[in-house]
A tleap script that builds the chain and sets N, CA, C and O, in Angstrom:
source leaprc.protein.ff14SB
mol = sequence {
  NMET GLU GLU THR VAL GLU THR ALA LEU PHE
  LEU THR GLU LEU GLY ALA ASP VAL MET GLY
  ILE SER VAL ASP SER VAL ASP ASP THR ASN
  SER ALA SER LEU SER ARG LEU PRO VAL ASP
  THR PRO VAL TYR VAL GLY ASN GLY GLN PRO
  PHE GLU ILE ALA ASN VAL PHE ARG LYS LYS
  CYS PRO PHE PHE PHE ILE THR GLY HIE ARG
  ASN MET VAL TRP ALA ALA GLU VAL GLY ALA
  PHE PRO VAL SER VAL GLU LYS GLN ILE ARG
  TYR GLY TYR GLU GLY ALA ALA GLU LEU LEU
  ARG SER LEU ARG ARG ALA GLU ALA ARG PRO
  VAL PHE ALA GLY THR LEU HIE ALA ALA PRO
  ARG ARG LEU TYR LYS ASP THR TRP PHE LYS
  ARG SER ALA ASN TRP TYR VAL LYS ARG GLU
  VAL CTHR
}
set mol.1.N position { -12.942 -3.437 -3.380 }
set mol.1.CA position { -11.984 -4.027 -4.299 }
set mol.1.C position { -11.974 -3.268 -5.621 }
set mol.1.O position { -10.909 -2.947 -6.150 }
set mol.2.N position { -13.150 -2.983 -6.149 }
set mol.2.CA position { -13.232 -2.288 -7.434 }
set mol.2.C position { -12.532 -0.930 -7.374 }
set mol.2.O position { -11.841 -0.543 -8.316 }
set mol.3.N position { -12.714 -0.206 -6.263 }
set mol.3.CA position { -12.070 1.097 -6.121 }
set mol.3.C position { -10.551 0.972 -6.107 }
set mol.3.O position { -9.849 1.824 -6.652 }
set mol.4.N position { -10.050 -0.082 -5.487 }
set mol.4.CA position { -8.605 -0.297 -5.422 }
set mol.4.C position { -8.046 -0.549 -6.809 }
set mol.4.O position { -7.026 0.026 -7.188 }
set mol.5.N position { -8.711 -1.405 -7.562 }
set mol.5.CA position { -8.264 -1.719 -8.924 }
set mol.5.C position { -8.347 -0.473 -9.801 }
set mol.5.O position { -7.415 -0.177 -10.548 }
set mol.6.N position { -9.452 0.254 -9.714 }
set mol.6.CA position { -9.618 1.468 -10.524 }
set mol.6.C position { -8.543 2.497 -10.196 }
set mol.6.O position { -8.010 3.144 -11.098 }
set mol.7.N position { -8.221 2.654 -8.923 }
set mol.7.CA position { -7.175 3.596 -8.530 }
set mol.7.C position { -5.832 3.180 -9.106 }
set mol.7.O position { -5.083 4.015 -9.612 }
set mol.8.N position { -5.526 1.890 -9.031 }
set mol.8.CA position { -4.267 1.383 -9.596 }
set mol.8.C position { -4.210 1.610 -11.104 }
set mol.8.O position { -3.176 2.027 -11.626 }
set mol.9.N position { -5.299 1.343 -11.803 }
set mol.9.CA position { -5.335 1.550 -13.253 }
set mol.9.C position { -5.208 3.032 -13.606 }
set mol.9.O position { -4.521 3.387 -14.564 }
set mol.10.N position { -5.861 3.887 -12.840 }
set mol.10.CA position { -5.774 5.326 -13.067 }
set mol.10.C position { -4.331 5.805 -12.907 }
set mol.10.O position { -3.818 6.542 -13.748 }
set mol.11.N position { -3.690 5.384 -11.833 }
set mol.11.CA position { -2.310 5.797 -11.599 }
set mol.11.C position { -1.369 5.250 -12.673 }
set mol.11.O position { -0.412 5.919 -13.062 }
set mol.12.N position { -1.642 4.042 -13.146 }
set mol.12.CA position { -0.852 3.463 -14.230 }
set mol.12.C position { -0.992 4.296 -15.502 }
set mol.12.O position { -0.011 4.544 -16.204 }
set mol.13.N position { -2.223 4.724 -15.792 }
set mol.13.CA position { -2.451 5.573 -16.964 }
set mol.13.C position { -1.691 6.893 -16.865 }
set mol.13.O position { -1.281 7.449 -17.884 }
set mol.14.N position { -1.505 7.391 -15.658 }
set mol.14.CA position { -0.753 8.635 -15.454 }
set mol.14.C position { 0.757 8.416 -15.516 }
set mol.14.O position { 1.531 9.372 -15.461 }
set mol.15.N position { 1.175 7.153 -15.629 }
set mol.15.CA position { 2.603 6.850 -15.724 }
set mol.15.C position { 3.232 6.382 -14.432 }
set mol.15.O position { 4.448 6.199 -14.370 }
set mol.16.N position { 2.430 6.184 -13.393 }
set mol.16.CA position { 2.970 5.707 -12.117 }
set mol.16.C position { 3.293 4.216 -12.208 }
set mol.16.O position { 2.659 3.471 -12.955 }
set mol.17.N position { 4.268 3.811 -11.450 }
set mol.17.CA position { 4.617 2.400 -11.332 }
set mol.17.C position { 3.906 1.861 -10.091 }
set mol.17.O position { 4.332 2.118 -8.966 }
set mol.18.N position { 2.828 1.119 -10.300 }
set mol.18.CA position { 2.075 0.556 -9.188 }
set mol.18.C position { 2.793 -0.699 -8.740 }
set mol.18.O position { 2.875 -1.674 -9.487 }
set mol.19.N position { 3.316 -0.679 -7.516 }
set mol.19.CA position { 4.126 -1.776 -6.995 }
set mol.19.C position { 3.300 -2.921 -6.451 }
set mol.19.O position { 3.842 -3.982 -6.142 }
set mol.20.N position { 2.005 -2.726 -6.329 }
set mol.20.CA position { 1.125 -3.770 -5.836 }
set mol.20.C position { -0.121 -3.168 -5.231 }
set mol.20.O position { -0.196 -1.965 -4.978 }
set mol.21.N position { -1.104 -4.031 -5.003 }
set mol.21.CA position { -2.311 -3.598 -4.306 }
set mol.21.C position { -2.592 -4.594 -3.189 }
set mol.21.O position { -2.150 -5.742 -3.227 }
set mol.22.N position { -3.323 -4.133 -2.213 }
set mol.22.CA position { -3.694 -4.981 -1.086 }
set mol.22.C position { -5.211 -4.943 -0.949 }
set mol.22.O position { -5.821 -3.874 -0.923 }
set mol.23.N position { -5.803 -6.125 -0.863 }
set mol.23.CA position { -7.254 -6.231 -0.700 }
set mol.23.C position { -7.543 -7.189 0.443 }
set mol.23.O position { -6.746 -8.079 0.740 }
set mol.24.N position { -8.696 -6.996 1.085 }
set mol.24.CA position { -9.038 -7.846 2.224 }
set mol.24.C position { -9.371 -9.271 1.809 }
set mol.24.O position { -9.028 -10.219 2.515 }
set mol.25.N position { -10.041 -9.433 0.660 }
set mol.25.CA position { -10.414 -10.781 0.219 }
set mol.25.C position { -10.655 -10.785 -1.280 }
set mol.25.O position { -10.874 -9.738 -1.890 }
set mol.26.N position { -10.612 -11.970 -1.865 }
set mol.26.CA position { -10.887 -12.169 -3.280 }
set mol.26.C position { -11.825 -13.355 -3.394 }
set mol.26.O position { -11.619 -14.389 -2.759 }
set mol.27.N position { -12.864 -13.196 -4.213 }
set mol.27.CA position { -13.745 -14.318 -4.500 }
set mol.27.C position { -14.216 -14.207 -5.947 }
set mol.27.O position { -13.747 -13.344 -6.689 }
set mol.28.N position { -15.134 -15.069 -6.344 }
set mol.28.CA position { -15.586 -15.101 -7.739 }
set mol.28.C position { -16.240 -13.792 -8.180 }
set mol.28.O position { -16.191 -13.445 -9.360 }
set mol.29.N position { -16.848 -13.067 -7.251 }
set mol.29.CA position { -17.542 -11.840 -7.630 }
set mol.29.C position { -16.592 -10.702 -7.975 }
set mol.29.O position { -16.980 -9.784 -8.697 }
set mol.30.N position { -15.368 -10.735 -7.483 }
set mol.30.CA position { -14.459 -9.637 -7.796 }
set mol.30.C position { -13.179 -10.071 -8.504 }
set mol.30.O position { -12.279 -9.253 -8.695 }
set mol.31.N position { -13.080 -11.316 -8.888 }
set mol.31.CA position { -11.873 -11.766 -9.581 }
set mol.31.C position { -11.762 -11.131 -10.971 }
set mol.31.O position { -10.656 -10.973 -11.488 }
set mol.32.N position { -12.893 -10.767 -11.580 }
set mol.32.CA position { -12.853 -10.111 -12.888 }
set mol.32.C position { -12.152 -8.758 -12.790 }
set mol.32.O position { -11.443 -8.359 -13.713 }
set mol.33.N position { -12.346 -8.057 -11.681 }
set mol.33.CA position { -11.678 -6.763 -11.488 }
set mol.33.C position { -10.170 -6.936 -11.491 }
set mol.33.O position { -9.445 -6.166 -12.120 }
set mol.34.N position { -9.708 -7.954 -10.781 }
set mol.34.CA position { -8.258 -8.190 -10.704 }
set mol.34.C position { -7.669 -8.532 -12.061 }
set mol.34.O position { -6.514 -8.201 -12.328 }
set mol.35.N position { -8.432 -9.185 -12.921 }
set mol.35.CA position { -7.914 -9.577 -14.228 }
set mol.35.C position { -7.641 -8.365 -15.112 }
set mol.35.O position { -6.958 -8.500 -16.128 }
set mol.36.N position { -8.149 -7.196 -14.764 }
set mol.36.CA position { -7.912 -5.979 -15.534 }
set mol.36.C position { -6.563 -5.346 -15.221 }
set mol.36.O position { -6.093 -4.482 -15.961 }
set mol.37.N position { -5.939 -5.774 -14.124 }
set mol.37.CA position { -4.626 -5.241 -13.752 }
set mol.37.C position { -3.551 -5.825 -14.655 }
set mol.37.O position { -3.715 -6.925 -15.182 }
set mol.38.N position { -2.449 -5.098 -14.838 }
set mol.38.CA position { -1.318 -5.700 -15.557 }
set mol.38.C position { -0.898 -7.008 -14.876 }
set mol.38.O position { -0.972 -7.131 -13.654 }
set mol.39.N position { -0.466 -7.960 -15.665 }
set mol.39.CA position { -0.149 -9.302 -15.173 }
set mol.39.C position { 0.893 -9.279 -14.065 }
set mol.39.O position { 0.828 -10.101 -13.151 }
set mol.40.N position { 1.844 -8.369 -14.122 }
set mol.40.CA position { 2.938 -8.350 -13.149 }
set mol.40.C position { 2.631 -7.526 -11.894 }
set mol.40.O position { 3.542 -7.254 -11.111 }
set mol.41.N position { 1.376 -7.126 -11.682 }
set mol.41.CA position { 1.019 -6.353 -10.491 }
set mol.41.C position { 0.804 -7.297 -9.312 }
set mol.41.O position { -0.127 -8.101 -9.338 }
set mol.42.N position { 1.635 -7.220 -8.287 }
set mol.42.CA position { 1.425 -8.067 -7.109 }
set mol.42.C position { 0.121 -7.701 -6.397 }
set mol.42.O position { -0.215 -6.526 -6.255 }
set mol.43.N position { -0.596 -8.720 -5.959 }
set mol.43.CA position { -1.825 -8.515 -5.201 }
set mol.43.C position { -1.640 -9.211 -3.862 }
set mol.43.O position { -1.432 -10.423 -3.807 }
set mol.44.N position { -1.714 -8.442 -2.786 }
set mol.44.CA position { -1.582 -8.968 -1.436 }
set mol.44.C position { -2.994 -9.123 -0.884 }
set mol.44.O position { -3.730 -8.142 -0.773 }
set mol.45.N position { -3.370 -10.341 -0.540 }
set mol.45.CA position { -4.730 -10.630 -0.095 }
set mol.45.C position { -4.737 -10.919 1.393 }
set mol.45.O position { -3.921 -11.695 1.891 }
set mol.46.N position { -5.667 -10.289 2.100 }
set mol.46.CA position { -5.832 -10.545 3.521 }
set mol.46.C position { -5.527 -9.313 4.335 }
set mol.46.O position { -4.744 -8.454 3.929 }
set mol.47.N position { -6.158 -9.240 5.490 }
set mol.47.CA position { -5.919 -8.105 6.377 }
set mol.47.C position { -4.471 -8.042 6.822 }
set mol.47.O position { -3.908 -6.960 6.991 }
set mol.48.N position { -3.869 -9.215 7.011 }
set mol.48.CA position { -2.460 -9.271 7.332 }
set mol.48.C position { -2.108 -8.870 8.752 }
set mol.48.O position { -2.844 -8.135 9.410 }
set mol.49.N position { -1.007 -9.352 9.195 }
set mol.49.CA position { -0.437 -8.977 10.470 }
set mol.49.C position { 0.449 -7.755 10.235 }
set mol.49.O position { 0.969 -7.577 9.134 }
set mol.50.N position { 0.624 -6.933 11.227 }
set mol.50.CA position { 1.481 -5.756 11.044 }
set mol.50.C position { 2.880 -6.115 10.525 }
set mol.50.O position { 3.449 -5.365 9.732 }
set mol.51.N position { 3.438 -7.245 10.960 }
set mol.51.CA position { 4.759 -7.624 10.474 }
set mol.51.C position { 4.761 -7.842 8.971 }
set mol.51.O position { 5.686 -7.405 8.287 }
set mol.52.N position { 3.734 -8.514 8.442 }
set mol.52.CA position { 3.662 -8.758 7.007 }
set mol.52.C position { 3.698 -7.447 6.234 }
set mol.52.O position { 4.421 -7.307 5.247 }
set mol.53.N position { 2.915 -6.505 6.697 }
set mol.53.CA position { 2.814 -5.216 6.025 }
set mol.53.C position { 4.138 -4.470 6.114 }
set mol.53.O position { 4.616 -3.931 5.116 }
set mol.54.N position { 4.724 -4.435 7.284 }
set mol.54.CA position { 6.015 -3.769 7.462 }
set mol.54.C position { 7.084 -4.423 6.587 }
set mol.54.O position { 7.928 -3.733 6.016 }
set mol.55.N position { 7.051 -5.739 6.482 }
set mol.55.CA position { 8.025 -6.472 5.685 }
set mol.55.C position { 7.885 -6.130 4.201 }
set mol.55.O position { 8.885 -5.887 3.525 }
set mol.56.N position { 6.657 -6.111 3.692 }
set mol.56.CA position { 6.437 -5.768 2.285 }
set mol.56.C position { 6.906 -4.348 2.013 }
set mol.56.O position { 7.578 -4.104 1.011 }
set mol.57.N position { 6.564 -3.403 2.889 }
set mol.57.CA position { 7.000 -2.023 2.688 }
set mol.57.C position { 8.504 -1.898 2.705 }
set mol.57.O position { 9.083 -1.167 1.902 }
set mol.58.N position { 9.132 -2.604 3.608 }
set mol.58.CA position { 10.591 -2.513 3.732 }
set mol.58.C position { 11.278 -3.030 2.468 }
set mol.58.O position { 12.305 -2.493 2.053 }
set mol.59.N position { 10.712 -4.069 1.857 }
set mol.59.CA position { 11.326 -4.656 0.657 }
set mol.59.C position { 10.961 -3.902 -0.619 }
set mol.59.O position { 11.774 -3.816 -1.539 }
set mol.60.N position { 9.772 -3.365 -0.682 }
set mol.60.CA position { 9.308 -2.678 -1.893 }
set mol.60.C position { 9.670 -1.196 -1.910 }
set mol.60.O position { 9.920 -0.640 -2.979 }
set mol.61.N position { 9.703 -0.548 -0.747 }
set mol.61.CA position { 10.008 0.871 -0.614 }
set mol.61.C position { 9.202 1.739 -1.577 }
set mol.61.O position { 9.772 2.360 -2.474 }
set mol.62.N position { 7.872 1.787 -1.400 }
set mol.62.CA position { 7.050 2.614 -2.295 }
set mol.62.C position { 7.274 4.098 -2.050 }
set mol.62.O position { 7.722 4.497 -0.975 }
set mol.63.N position { 6.964 4.904 -3.041 }
set mol.63.CA position { 7.064 6.347 -2.896 }
set mol.63.C position { 5.818 6.881 -2.204 }
set mol.63.O position { 5.918 7.672 -1.267 }
set mol.64.N position { 4.635 6.447 -2.665 }
set mol.64.CA position { 3.361 6.789 -2.040 }
set mol.64.C position { 2.686 5.506 -1.582 }
set mol.64.O position { 2.872 4.445 -2.179 }
set mol.65.N position { 1.911 5.611 -0.531 }
set mol.65.CA position { 1.066 4.505 -0.081 }
set mol.65.C position { -0.340 5.060 0.081 }
set mol.65.O position { -0.594 5.874 0.969 }
set mol.66.N position { -1.247 4.621 -0.773 }
set mol.66.CA position { -2.623 5.099 -0.762 }
set mol.66.C position { -3.452 4.087 0.006 }
set mol.66.O position { -3.441 2.895 -0.304 }
set mol.67.N position { -4.172 4.570 1.013 }
set mol.67.CA position { -4.879 3.664 1.902 }
set mol.67.C position { -6.150 4.316 2.426 }
set mol.67.O position { -6.409 5.500 2.207 }
set mol.68.N position { -6.928 3.506 3.124 }
set mol.68.CA position { -8.065 4.059 3.834 }
set mol.68.C position { -7.519 4.796 5.031 }
set mol.68.O position { -7.347 6.014 4.979 }
set mol.69.N position { -7.245 4.101 6.092 }
set mol.69.CA position { -6.625 4.714 7.268 }
set mol.69.C position { -5.639 3.767 7.929 }
set mol.69.O position { -4.847 4.175 8.779 }
set mol.70.N position { -5.692 2.508 7.537 }
set mol.70.CA position { -4.828 1.516 8.177 }
set mol.70.C position { -3.420 1.542 7.595 }
set mol.70.O position { -3.215 1.920 6.442 }
set mol.71.N position { -2.483 1.145 8.393 }
set mol.71.CA position { -1.112 0.869 7.959 }
set mol.71.C position { -0.314 2.082 7.485 }
set mol.71.O position { 0.743 1.925 6.874 }
set mol.72.N position { -0.801 3.266 7.756 }
set mol.72.CA position { -0.065 4.454 7.327 }
set mol.72.C position { 1.298 4.548 8.005 }
set mol.72.O position { 2.271 4.981 7.387 }
set mol.73.N position { 1.372 4.151 9.254 }
set mol.73.CA position { 2.626 4.262 9.993 }
set mol.73.C position { 3.711 3.367 9.391 }
set mol.73.O position { 4.885 3.736 9.390 }
set mol.74.N position { 3.327 2.195 8.881 }
set mol.74.CA position { 4.334 1.292 8.304 }
set mol.74.C position { 4.918 1.885 7.030 }
set mol.74.O position { 6.115 1.760 6.771 }
set mol.75.N position { 4.077 2.525 6.245 }
set mol.75.CA position { 4.568 3.167 5.028 }
set mol.75.C position { 5.492 4.329 5.381 }
set mol.75.O position { 6.554 4.492 4.780 }
set mol.76.N position { 5.081 5.132 6.354 }
set mol.76.CA position { 5.897 6.281 6.751 }
set mol.76.C position { 7.226 5.840 7.341 }
set mol.76.O position { 8.241 6.515 7.164 }
set mol.77.N position { 7.226 4.715 8.039 }
set mol.77.CA position { 8.467 4.250 8.660 }
set mol.77.C position { 9.540 3.921 7.627 }
set mol.77.O position { 10.728 4.076 7.907 }
set mol.78.N position { 9.141 3.467 6.432 }
set mol.78.CA position { 10.134 3.183 5.401 }
set mol.78.C position { 10.398 4.389 4.506 }
set mol.78.O position { 11.162 4.299 3.545 }
set mol.79.N position { 9.754 5.536 4.828 }
set mol.79.CA position { 10.009 6.756 4.079 }
set mol.79.C position { 9.013 7.044 2.976 }
set mol.79.O position { 9.183 8.016 2.240 }
set mol.80.N position { 7.972 6.224 2.838 }
set mol.80.CA position { 6.952 6.476 1.824 }
set mol.80.C position { 6.017 7.581 2.298 }
set mol.80.O position { 5.934 7.860 3.494 }
set mol.81.N position { 5.333 8.192 1.387 }
set mol.81.CA position { 4.345 9.215 1.718 }
set mol.81.C position { 2.982 8.549 1.847 }
set mol.81.O position { 2.415 8.129 0.838 }
set mol.82.N position { 2.438 8.439 3.055 }
set mol.82.CA position { 1.109 7.840 3.203 }
set mol.82.C position { 0.022 8.845 2.831 }
set mol.82.O position { 0.083 10.015 3.212 }
set mol.83.N position { -0.972 8.371 2.083 }
set mol.83.CA position { -2.082 9.211 1.648 }
set mol.83.C position { -3.373 8.490 1.990 }
set mol.83.O position { -3.641 7.410 1.462 }
set mol.84.N position { -4.173 9.077 2.867 }
set mol.84.CA position { -5.445 8.472 3.240 }
set mol.84.C position { -6.550 8.957 2.312 }
set mol.84.O position { -6.703 10.156 2.082 }
set mol.85.N position { -7.318 8.009 1.782 }
set mol.85.CA position { -8.470 8.337 0.942 }
set mol.85.C position { -9.767 7.932 1.648 }
set mol.85.O position { -10.811 7.764 1.017 }
set mol.86.N position { -9.675 7.781 2.954 }
set mol.86.CA position { -10.802 7.308 3.762 }
set mol.86.C position { -12.061 8.145 3.564 }
set mol.86.O position { -13.152 7.595 3.414 }
set mol.87.N position { -11.921 9.455 3.562 }
set mol.87.CA position { -13.097 10.325 3.488 }
set mol.87.C position { -13.165 11.099 2.177 }
set mol.87.O position { -13.758 12.176 2.120 }
set mol.88.N position { -12.564 10.558 1.133 }
set mol.88.CA position { -12.564 11.242 -0.151 }
set mol.88.C position { -13.578 10.623 -1.104 }
set mol.88.O position { -13.952 9.455 -0.988 }
set mol.89.N position { -14.001 11.443 -2.038 }
set mol.89.CA position { -14.770 10.921 -3.167 }
set mol.89.C position { -13.786 10.103 -3.996 }
set mol.89.O position { -12.672 10.556 -4.256 }
set mol.90.N position { -14.181 8.913 -4.409 }
set mol.90.CA position { -13.231 8.071 -5.140 }
set mol.90.C position { -13.738 7.677 -6.524 }
set mol.90.O position { -13.309 6.664 -7.075 }
set mol.91.N position { -14.627 8.452 -7.077 }
set mol.91.CA position { -15.121 8.117 -8.404 }
set mol.91.C position { -15.256 9.398 -9.229 }
set mol.91.O position { -15.369 10.495 -8.683 }
set mol.92.N position { -15.242 9.237 -10.542 }
set mol.92.CA position { -15.414 10.360 -11.448 }
set mol.92.C position { -14.249 11.324 -11.455 }
set mol.92.O position { -13.195 11.077 -10.870 }
set mol.93.N position { -14.479 12.442 -12.144 }
set mol.93.CA position { -13.442 13.457 -12.283 }
set mol.93.C position { -13.032 14.026 -10.929 }
set mol.93.O position { -11.844 14.196 -10.652 }
set mol.94.N position { -14.035 14.324 -10.078 }
set mol.94.CA position { -13.723 14.919 -8.770 }
set mol.94.C position { -12.879 13.966 -7.920 }
set mol.94.O position { -11.990 14.410 -7.194 }
set mol.95.N position { -13.147 12.676 -8.004 }
set mol.95.CA position { -12.358 11.696 -7.265 }
set mol.95.C position { -10.914 11.660 -7.741 }
set mol.95.O position { -9.987 11.604 -6.933 }
set mol.96.N position { -10.727 11.693 -9.061 }
set mol.96.CA position { -9.371 11.696 -9.620 }
set mol.96.C position { -8.628 12.965 -9.217 }
set mol.96.O position { -7.458 12.913 -8.837 }
set mol.97.N position { -9.317 14.109 -9.301 }
set mol.97.CA position { -8.689 15.382 -8.936 }
set mol.97.C position { -8.318 15.401 -7.453 }
set mol.97.O position { -7.241 15.878 -7.095 }
set mol.98.N position { -9.194 14.888 -6.588 }
set mol.98.CA position { -8.923 14.870 -5.152 }
set mol.98.C position { -7.733 13.958 -4.830 }
set mol.98.O position { -6.903 14.300 -3.988 }
set mol.99.N position { -7.649 12.811 -5.489 }
set mol.99.CA position { -6.510 11.913 -5.281 }
set mol.99.C position { -5.204 12.607 -5.662 }
set mol.99.O position { -4.227 12.539 -4.916 }
set mol.100.N position { -5.180 13.265 -6.800 }
set mol.100.CA position { -3.970 13.961 -7.225 }
set mol.100.C position { -3.600 15.098 -6.267 }
set mol.100.O position { -2.422 15.309 -5.980 }
set mol.101.N position { -4.605 15.830 -5.773 }
set mol.101.CA position { -4.328 16.878 -4.783 }
set mol.101.C position { -3.724 16.274 -3.515 }
set mol.101.O position { -2.794 16.835 -2.935 }
set mol.102.N position { -4.254 15.137 -3.092 }
set mol.102.CA position { -3.741 14.478 -1.879 }
set mol.102.C position { -2.301 14.027 -2.066 }
set mol.102.O position { -1.487 14.157 -1.153 }
set mol.103.N position { -1.984 13.502 -3.233 }
set mol.103.CA position { -0.614 13.069 -3.514 }
set mol.103.C position { 0.333 14.270 -3.492 }
set mol.103.O position { 1.426 14.195 -2.931 }
set mol.104.N position { -0.090 15.363 -4.098 }
set mol.104.CA position { 0.748 16.573 -4.099 }
set mol.104.C position { 0.949 17.124 -2.696 }
set mol.104.O position { 2.054 17.535 -2.344 }
set mol.105.N position { -0.119 17.136 -1.884 }
set mol.105.CA position { -0.002 17.634 -0.497 }
set mol.105.C position { 0.968 16.768 0.305 }
set mol.105.O position { 1.798 17.284 1.053 }
set mol.106.N position { 0.857 15.450 0.146 }
set mol.106.CA position { 1.737 14.549 0.891 }
set mol.106.C position { 3.196 14.761 0.499 }
set mol.106.O position { 4.082 14.784 1.354 }
set mol.107.N position { 3.433 14.914 -0.781 }
set mol.107.CA position { 4.804 15.111 -1.257 }
set mol.107.C position { 5.363 16.467 -0.829 }
set mol.107.O position { 6.565 16.599 -0.597 }
set mol.108.N position { 4.500 17.466 -0.726 }
set mol.108.CA position { 4.946 18.804 -0.342 }
set mol.108.C position { 5.246 18.914 1.154 }
set mol.108.O position { 5.947 19.832 1.581 }
set mol.109.N position { 4.714 17.979 1.952 }
set mol.109.CA position { 4.923 18.002 3.406 }
set mol.109.C position { 5.524 16.675 3.873 }
set mol.109.O position { 4.823 15.851 4.459 }
set mol.110.N position { 6.776 16.473 3.624 }
set mol.110.CA position { 7.390 15.182 3.937 }
set mol.110.C position { 7.761 14.976 5.406 }
set mol.110.O position { 8.411 13.986 5.740 }
set mol.111.N position { 7.366 15.874 6.271 }
set mol.111.CA position { 7.804 15.811 7.664 }
set mol.111.C position { 7.373 14.517 8.335 }
set mol.111.O position { 8.175 13.887 9.025 }
set mol.112.N position { 6.109 14.106 8.146 }
set mol.112.CA position { 5.602 12.907 8.815 }
set mol.112.C position { 6.413 11.674 8.416 }
set mol.112.O position { 6.948 10.979 9.280 }
set mol.113.N position { 6.507 11.401 7.122 }
set mol.113.CA position { 7.249 10.224 6.672 }
set mol.113.C position { 8.727 10.356 6.983 }
set mol.113.O position { 9.354 9.388 7.412 }
set mol.114.N position { 9.291 11.528 6.776 }
set mol.114.CA position { 10.714 11.725 7.023 }
set mol.114.C position { 11.093 11.560 8.479 }
set mol.114.O position { 12.149 11.011 8.791 }
set mol.115.N position { 10.236 12.033 9.374 }
set mol.115.CA position { 10.511 11.929 10.808 }
set mol.115.C position { 10.499 10.478 11.255 }
set mol.115.O position { 11.399 10.045 11.974 }
set mol.116.N position { 9.502 9.731 10.844 }
set mol.116.CA position { 9.449 8.324 11.246 }
set mol.116.C position { 10.568 7.516 10.614 }
set mol.116.O position { 11.137 6.631 11.253 }
set mol.117.N position { 10.886 7.816 9.362 }
set mol.117.CA position { 11.946 7.078 8.679 }
set mol.117.C position { 13.301 7.320 9.338 }
set mol.117.O position { 14.142 6.422 9.389 }
set mol.118.N position { 13.505 8.517 9.834 }
set mol.118.CA position { 14.783 8.863 10.466 }
set mol.118.C position { 14.872 8.399 11.918 }
set mol.118.O position { 15.947 8.429 12.518 }
set mol.119.N position { 13.751 7.975 12.475 }
set mol.119.CA position { 13.740 7.555 13.881 }
set mol.119.C position { 14.651 6.353 14.091 }
set mol.119.O position { 14.591 5.398 13.316 }
set mol.120.N position { 15.492 6.378 15.119 }
set mol.120.CA position { 16.436 5.279 15.328 }
set mol.120.C position { 15.776 3.992 15.823 }
set mol.120.O position { 16.329 2.909 15.636 }
set mol.121.N position { 14.616 4.092 16.444 }
set mol.121.CA position { 13.970 2.901 17.016 }
set mol.121.C position { 12.947 2.348 16.042 }
set mol.121.O position { 12.053 3.071 15.604 }
set mol.122.N position { 13.067 1.093 15.702 }
set mol.122.CA position { 12.118 0.419 14.824 }
set mol.122.C position { 11.318 -0.565 15.658 }
set mol.122.O position { 11.800 -1.085 16.663 }
set mol.123.N position { 10.088 -0.812 15.227 }
set mol.123.CA position { 9.235 -1.751 15.955 }
set mol.123.C position { 9.680 -3.199 15.753 }
set mol.123.O position { 9.426 -4.051 16.605 }
set mol.124.N position { 10.338 -3.476 14.638 }
set mol.124.CA position { 10.838 -4.822 14.370 }
set mol.124.C position { 12.338 -4.763 14.153 }
set mol.124.O position { 12.864 -3.796 13.602 }
set mol.125.N position { 13.010 -5.795 14.587 }
set mol.125.CA position { 14.462 -5.875 14.415 }
set mol.125.C position { 14.785 -6.304 12.983 }
set mol.125.O position { 13.943 -6.879 12.293 }
set mol.126.N position { 16.012 -6.018 12.546 }
set mol.126.CA position { 16.422 -6.363 11.190 }
set mol.126.C position { 16.332 -7.857 10.909 }
set mol.126.O position { 16.085 -8.259 9.772 }
set mol.127.N position { 16.530 -8.685 11.938 }
set mol.127.CA position { 16.425 -10.135 11.719 }
set mol.127.C position { 15.020 -10.537 11.277 }
set mol.127.O position { 14.867 -11.492 10.516 }
set mol.128.N position { 14.009 -9.833 11.734 }
set mol.128.CA position { 12.636 -10.114 11.293 }
set mol.128.C position { 12.483 -9.817 9.813 }
set mol.128.O position { 11.806 -10.556 9.097 }
set mol.129.N position { 13.098 -8.757 9.354 }
set mol.129.CA position { 12.947 -8.362 7.960 }
set mol.129.C position { 13.705 -9.267 6.999 }
set mol.129.O position { 13.472 -9.209 5.792 }
set mol.130.N position { 14.595 -10.090 7.500 }
set mol.130.CA position { 15.289 -11.045 6.640 }
set mol.130.C position { 14.415 -12.251 6.334 }
set mol.130.O position { 14.706 -13.016 5.414 }
set mol.131.N position { 13.358 -12.421 7.095 }
set mol.131.CA position { 12.435 -13.541 6.889 }
set mol.131.C position { 11.402 -13.203 5.808 }
set mol.131.O position { 11.179 -12.040 5.472 }
set mol.132.N position { 10.788 -14.254 5.283 }
set mol.132.CA position { 9.657 -14.085 4.379 }
set mol.132.C position { 8.514 -13.467 5.177 }
set mol.132.O position { 8.389 -13.722 6.374 }
set mol.133.N position { 7.689 -12.668 4.535 }
set mol.133.CA position { 6.590 -12.003 5.233 }
set mol.133.C position { 5.608 -12.992 5.843 }
set mol.133.O position { 4.945 -12.666 6.827 }
set mol.134.N position { 5.501 -14.177 5.289 }
set mol.134.CA position { 4.537 -15.148 5.816 }
set mol.134.C position { 5.218 -16.385 6.401 }
set mol.134.O position { 4.658 -17.480 6.348 }
set mol.135.N position { 6.390 -16.227 6.945 }
set mol.135.CA position { 7.144 -17.381 7.459 }
set mol.135.C position { 6.397 -18.094 8.567 }
set mol.135.O position { 6.468 -19.319 8.657 }
set mol.136.N position { 5.677 -17.361 9.421 }
set mol.136.CA position { 4.988 -17.998 10.543 }
set mol.136.C position { 3.783 -18.797 10.042 }
set mol.136.O position { 3.397 -19.776 10.680 }
set mol.137.N position { 3.181 -18.403 8.916 }
set mol.137.CA position { 2.077 -19.181 8.351 }
set mol.137.C position { 2.587 -20.539 7.899 }
set mol.137.O position { 1.939 -21.557 8.142 }
set mol.138.N position { 3.726 -20.563 7.254 }
set mol.138.CA position { 4.315 -21.825 6.795 }
set mol.138.C position { 4.636 -22.729 7.978 }
set mol.138.O position { 4.475 -23.947 7.893 }
set mol.139.N position { 5.091 -22.135 9.085 }
set mol.139.CA position { 5.398 -22.935 10.275 }
set mol.139.C position { 4.134 -23.562 10.835 }
set mol.139.O position { 4.163 -24.708 11.284 }
set mol.140.N position { 3.016 -22.828 10.816 }
set mol.140.CA position { 1.762 -23.359 11.364 }
set mol.140.C position { 1.172 -24.448 10.489 }
set mol.140.O position { 0.509 -25.354 10.993 }
set mol.141.N position { 1.403 -24.375 9.188 }
set mol.141.CA position { 0.836 -25.358 8.257 }
set mol.141.C position { 1.591 -26.675 8.329 }
set mol.141.O position { 0.978 -27.733 8.189 }
set mol.142.N position { 2.892 -26.646 8.541 }
set mol.142.CA position { 3.684 -27.874 8.557 }
set mol.142.C position { 3.492 -28.682 9.800 }
set mol.142.O position { 4.100 -29.742 9.946 }
savepdb mol mol.pdb
quit
């Protein structure tokens, strides 16, 4: 969680518009980290179902998607540049430099995201994307 918040703050300092962050869980031990984010930064909590993730990407349309290794295909499908930081150093000067190099490499090679975005077949139909990302959760609760 701390690495996610730090990455978002770093990118904000560089002038990037952070459209949101996604974390697996939030509890009392890491809520202080979240309070350091700008108030209007959306925080998506939970591993999520693939539909939820695809729905958020489709509505937000990020330019870059920084992740470990999960959900890269959903970002690429909407035309975003997925960047995996799974095996990167994520702290200090070297971590910041490596992240920036990864962003530049992804932007310089748009074939992966562009190919998936241009693909005529989508895993979900447009009617699914008209729904709220968590519509099935609301149905189960009622």
